[in-house]
C-alpha positions in Angstrom: 4.5 -71.8 58.3 8.2 -71.0 58.7 9.3 -71.8 55.1 6.3 -69.8 54.0 7.6 -66.8 55.9 11.0 -67.2 54.3 9.4 -67.2 50.9 7.4 -64.1 51.7 10.5 -62.3 52.9 12.5 -63.2 49.8 9.7 -62.2 47.5 9.4 -58.8 49.3 13.2 -58.2 48.9 13.1 -59.0 45.2 10.1 -56.7 44.8 11.8 -53.8 46.6 15.0 -54.2 44.5 12.9 -54.1 41.3 11.0 -51.0 42.5 14.3 -49.2 43.3 15.8 -50.1 40.0 12.7 -48.9 38.2 12.6 -45.6 40.1 16.4 -45.1 39.5 15.9 -45.6 35.8 13.1 -43.1 35.7 15.0 -40.5 37.6 18.1 -41.0 35.4 15.9 -40.6 32.3 14.4 -37.4 33.7 17.8 -36.0 34.5 19.1 -36.8 31.0 16.2 -35.0 29.4 16.6 -32.0 31.7 20.3 -31.5 31.0 19.8 -32.2 27.3 17.3 -29.4 27.0 19.5 -27.1 29.1 22.5 -27.6 26.7 20.3 -27.0 23.6 19.0 -23.7 25.1 22.5 -22.5 25.9 23.9 -23.5 22.5 21.1 -23.5 19.9 23.4 -25.1 17.2 23.7 -24.2 13.6 20.1 -25.1 12.7 18.6 -22.8 15.4 21.1 -20.1 14.6 20.2 -20.1 10.9 16.6 -19.2 11.7 15.4 -15.6 11.2 15.8 -12.8 13.7 13.5 -12.5 16.7 10.5 -10.2 16.9 11.1 -6.6 16.0 11.2 -4.1 19.0 8.2 -2.0 19.6 8.4 1.4 18.0 8.0 4.3 20.4 6.5 7.7 19.6 8.5 10.1 17.5 10.2 12.9 19.3 10.0 16.5 18.1 13.5 17.8 17.2 14.5 21.5 17.6 15.6 23.1 14.4 18.1 25.4 16.2 18.9 27.3 12.9 18.9 26.8 9.2 21.9 24.7 8.2 22.4 23.2 11.7 23.6 19.6 11.6 23.5 16.9 14.3 25.0 13.4 14.1 22.8 10.3 14.6 23.4 6.6 14.2 20.5 5.1 12.4 22.4 1.9 11.3 25.3 0.1 12.9 27.9 0.6 10.2 27.7 4.3 9.5 26.7 7.7 10.9 24.0 10.0 9.5 23.5 13.8 9.8 20.2 15.6 10.3 20.4 18.9 8.6 17.9 21.7 9.3 16.5 23.1 6.0 13.8 25.4 7.4 12.4 26.6 10.7 9.0 27.7 9.5 7.8 25.2 8.6 10.2 22.9 10.5 11.9 20.8 7.8 14.9 18.5 8.1 17.0 16.5 5.6 19.0 13.3 6.2 21.5 12.9 3.4 22.1 9.3 2.5 19.1 8.0 4.5 18.4 5.6 1.7 21.0 3.8 -0.4 20.9 3.6 -4.2 19.7 0.0 -4.0 17.0 0.8 -1.5 15.8 3.7 -3.8 15.6 1.3 -6.8 13.7 -1.2 -4.7 11.2 1.3 -3.5 10.6 2.6 -7.1 10.2 -1.0 -8.3 7.7 -1.8 -5.5 5.8 1.4 -6.3 5.7 0.6 -10.0 4.4 -2.9 -9.2 1.5 -1.3 -7.3 0.6 1.0 -10.2 2.9 4.0 -9.9 3.9 5.2 -13.4 5.9 8.1 -14.6 4.2 10.7 -16.8 5.4 10.5 -20.4 5.3 13.1 -23.2 4.6 11.3 -26.5 5.0 13.0 -29.9 1.8 13.3 -32.0 1.7 12.2 -35.6 -0.3 15.1 -36.8 2.0 17.8 -35.4 5.6 16.7 -35.4 6.8 20.3 -34.9 4.0 21.5 -32.8 2.9 21.3 -29.2 -0.7 20.5 -28.2 -2.4 22.1 -25.1 -1.9 18.9 -23.1 1.8 18.8 -24.0 2.3 22.4 -22.9 0.3 21.6 -19.8 2.5 18.7 -18.9 5.7 20.8 -19.1 4.5 24.1 -17.7 4.8 24.5 -13.9 4.6 28.0 -12.4 7.1 29.2 -9.8 4.5 29.3 -7.0 4.1 25.6 -7.1 0.9 25.1 -9.1 0.2 23.6 -12.5 -1.7 25.3 -15.2 -5.0 23.9 -16.5 -6.1 23.6 -20.2 -8.3 26.6 -19.7 -5.5 28.7 -18.3 -3.3 27.7 -21.3 -5.9 28.9 -23.7 -6.3 32.1 -21.7 -2.5 32.7 -21.8 -2.5 32.1 -25.6 -5.1 34.8 -26.0 -3.5 37.3 -23.6 0.0 37.2 -25.3 -1.4 36.4 -28.8 0.7 33.3 -29.0 -1.9 31.3 -31.2 -3.1 33.7 -34.0 -5.0 31.0 -35.9 -6.8 29.8 -32.7 -6.4 26.1 -33.4 -5.2 25.4 -29.8 -1.8 24.2 -31.0 1.5 26.1 -30.7 3.5 25.5 -33.8 7.2 26.0 -34.1 6.7 29.3 -36.1 4.2 30.6 -33.6 6.5 29.8 -30.7 9.4 31.6 -32.5 7.3 34.7 -33.0 6.1 34.8 -29.4 7.6 37.6 -27.3 9.0 36.0 -24.1 8.7 39.3 -22.3 4.9 39.2 -22.7 5.0 35.6 -21.5 6.9 36.4 -18.3 4.8 39.5 -17.7 1.7 37.4 -17.9 3.1 34.8 -15.5 4.0 37.5 -12.9 0.6 39.1 -13.1 -1.3 35.9 -12.9 -2.3 34.7 -9.4 -3.7 31.3 -8.9 -7.1 30.8 -7.2 -7.7 27.8 -5.0 -9.9 26.3 -7.6 -7.1 26.4 -10.1 -4.7 24.4 -8.1 -4.1 21.0 -9.8 -2.1 18.0 -8.6 0.1 16.7 -11.3 1.6 13.6 -9.8 1.2 9.9 -9.3 1.6 8.2 -5.9 1.0 4.9 -4.1 1.3 3.5 -0.6 3.9 0.9 0.4 3.2 -1.3 3.4 6.0 -1.4 6.0 4.5 -3.5 8.8 4.6 -7.2 9.6 4.9 -9.4 6.4 6.2 -6.5 4.3 9.5 -6.6 2.4 12.5 -6.9 4.8 14.0 -3.6 3.3 10.7 -1.7 4.0 10.7 -3.0 7.6 14.3 -2.0 8.1 13.5 1.5 6.8 10.6 1.7 9.2 12.9 0.7 12.1 15.5 3.2 11.0 
């Protein structure tokens, strides 16, 4: 019985030493992992620093600016490397201008993106039949009245008849007919003519460029600005 108790006591001591060594190794491993993660979070390293910027800040509501007076300027900092000025162009309606808001490269990029989505510039092409004449549509594309509206084909023909610019009535203004036209009659007709709401015509092309998440980084930067 006595030797048996000694064996049991020795076995118990060996077992306790083994348990303590095991627990010590586990604690050391946990401490190593903990401090390793702490060092990585404090110094992300070149690979982590090379990743893209964090999430963009939430945009707040736009504030209404006071125009003060026409020509008034105030300095704002929209980007980190330069200052911009907001200039009041009109009080009624309230209209502002920010010179240099877009760089030349940004303007070219916006035009390129708009053209990729289908925006095209109007072109005036010469006709083979009338090399020295202007058709109604050619006159229409180049004639914009001072009050901001564009003439229609019907109003062009009405103007021809009123100032007798097209004697042969073929609807085409030849070089000779244009030379014989009295510009005073033309300006008199323009001053006396008032546009109706049904005659207002939009003569432009436009498209929409997305500026939210997933858009071109320049478009997102302009939105933040």
